[in-house]
N, C-alpha and C positions, 0 to 999 in steps of 0.2 A: 504493499500500500505505500502510496507517494506521503513522503514525510511521516511514515510510520515510526515507531519507536527503533526498530533496527536500522533503517536508512538515517534516522536522525543521529543514532550513537556512532554510525560509520563515518558519517560526515562530520562530527563533532571536533573540537580542538582537543589535542594531545592531554591537555590537562582535565578536561572534563570526562575525557576517556579513562583516564588514570583513576581519577574519582568514582567513576562508577564500576570500575574493575575492583576497587577496594571495597566498595559497598557490596558488590557481587559476593567476594571473598567472605566479607562479615555476615551476609545473609546465609550462605553454606554452612557457615560455622554455627550460626543460631540454629538453623533446622537439625544440624546433626546433633549439637549438644541437647536440644529440647527434646528430641526423639530418645537419645541416650538415656536422659534422665528420666522420662517417663517410664521406660522400659524397666530401668533399675529399681524405680520406685514402687513400680507394680509387683515386681517380682518379691522386692524386700516386704511389702505389704502382704501378700498373699502367704509367703512363709511365716511371717510374723504371727497371723492369725492361727495357722496351724501348729506352731510351737506355743504359743500361750495356751490353746486348748489343752493340749497334753502336759503342760508344765504344771497345772493347777493339780491335776490328778498324781503326778508324780510327787509333788511335794507334799500333797495330802497324806500320801501312802508312804512318806519318808523314803521314797526311791529316788535318792539323789544321784547315783549312779546312772540310772536310765535318764534322768533329767540331762545329764552330761552328754549322754549319747545322743539324745535328741537335738540338743544345742549344736553339737557338731555336724547333724544332718541337714541343719537347717542354716547353711554358711552364707545365704543370701540376707537374711535378717539380722538387721543390727541389734536387735532385743534380744535374739539368741546368741549373738556373739557377747553382749554385756552379761548376760545371766551365766553363760557359759564360764566366764572369766570369773564371775563370783563363786561359782560351783568349784572351781579348781582351786580357788583361794581358801575356801571353806574347807575342802577335803584335805588339802595341805596343810591349814591349821589345825584341823582335827588330828592328823597324823602326827604332827610335831607336839601336841598336847598328849598325845598317847604315848608316846615313845620316852618323852622327856619328863613328861609331868607338869602340872601347871606352875608349880614354884620353881622349876628349874629353867623355865623359859622368860624369866623375869617379869617385864611389865607388858607383855603380849597379850593384845586385846583381840580375839578372834573376828568379832563383829567389825571392828575397826580396820582390820586387814581386809576383810573382804568389801567394806564400803569403798577402801582406796582403790580397789581392783576395779570394781563397778565403775567410779569415777573416772579412771584412766582409760578405760575403753569407751566409754560414754564419750569422752571427749574426741577420741579417735574416730569413732563411728560419726559422730556429728560433722566432724572435719572431713570425713569422707562423703557423707551426703551433700555436703556444699560444694563438692567438687565442680568446677565449672560454673558456677552460678556468678562469680565475679566477672567473668568473661560475658555472661549474658547481659548483665549490668552495664559493662562498658559499652557493649554494641548498643543498648537502649539509650544510653545517655549521649553517644558520640555521634551516630549517624544521622541525626537531623542536622548537627553543625557541618558534617562532611558532605551531605546533600547540600547545604546551604553555601558551602564553600564552591561547589559546582555551579549552583546558580548564580553566584557571583560572577565566575568566570564567564558563565554563558551572557549574561547581561551586558558585561564589558565588551564582549565579541559582538553583541547586538548594537551597541552604540558606536563600534568602529566601523560598522557598515553602514550608518547613516551619513552617506554622503551624497550630495545633490539630490536627485529625486529617489531614493531608494524606495522600494516598494516592499509590500508585505513578503512578497515571493522571497525577497533578498534577505530580509531580516527575521522572516518566520523561523527558518531552522535554528537560529541562533537562541531565539527566545524559547523555541521548543524544548533544546537541549537543557536551558535553564530550569524550565519547569519539571521536565522528566528527572532531573537531578533531586529537585526538592521532592517530588512525590516517591521516588524510590527511597530515598532516605528515610522519609517518614513510614513508608510501609514496613522496612526493614526494622526500625526503631519500635513500631506498634507491636510486631512479632516477637521482638526480643523481651519488650516490656511484659507481655502477657506470658512468655515463657518463663521469665525470672519470678514473676509474682505467684504463678501456678508452683514452680518447684520451691520457692520460699516457703509457702504455706504447707506443702507436703513435708519439707524438713521439720518444721514446728511440730507438726502432728507427731512425726515418728520419734522427735525428740521428747514429746510429752508421754508417749508410749514407753520409751526407755525408762523415763525417770518413774513413772507408775509402777512397771513391773520391777524395776530394781527396788524400789521402795516395799513393795510386796514381799519380795525375796529377803530382803533386810528384815523384816517383820518375822517371817519364818526363821531365820537365824538367831534372832532374840529369843524366841520361843524354845528353840532346841537347845539355849543355854550359850552363855559365853565362855564356856570352858572353864 
């Protein structure tokens, strides 16, 4: 189509073409990262539900070893990883108390040891869940300005063509490339912002899940006794 997007971009100035190329790369990154995060969060959510349903039964029946095996089998669930670390810390603490006796291990606090193990893994898992979100945020905030830069260049080119009796046929392509640059920058920014907000909400939900289940597990440890 005459003066279509492809035609305008092929005839655009080198600076506008570079600007559009940068935004195309940013749009590819946005789509890749958004899809990758959605798949990761969906798998984590499914495995978390499965793990938690079995975990409560294991803990109620004092089957800590079975709970640990279940945590290992749900490797995509951040909740399972957190609880798995707590179960290992609990088992190691119980073993130390049984072998050496409570008076031989000094001021060792089993529940505090389990809590530290849970917190360490929660921090690591939360960081993993947030991987790539900074990139989406950067795309969402910078692409409108990159598009605006292309717009300014296009307008400058349009003014440069205003010589004598220049017609719309002469300056039209320069104005078009300026507007296309703005529009494309806004589209990429909107998609990135939607992806960023969605992923941020999912991370917050899974963080709440990790805190809740970890708190329940600590309650179980307290009921079992502090050694």
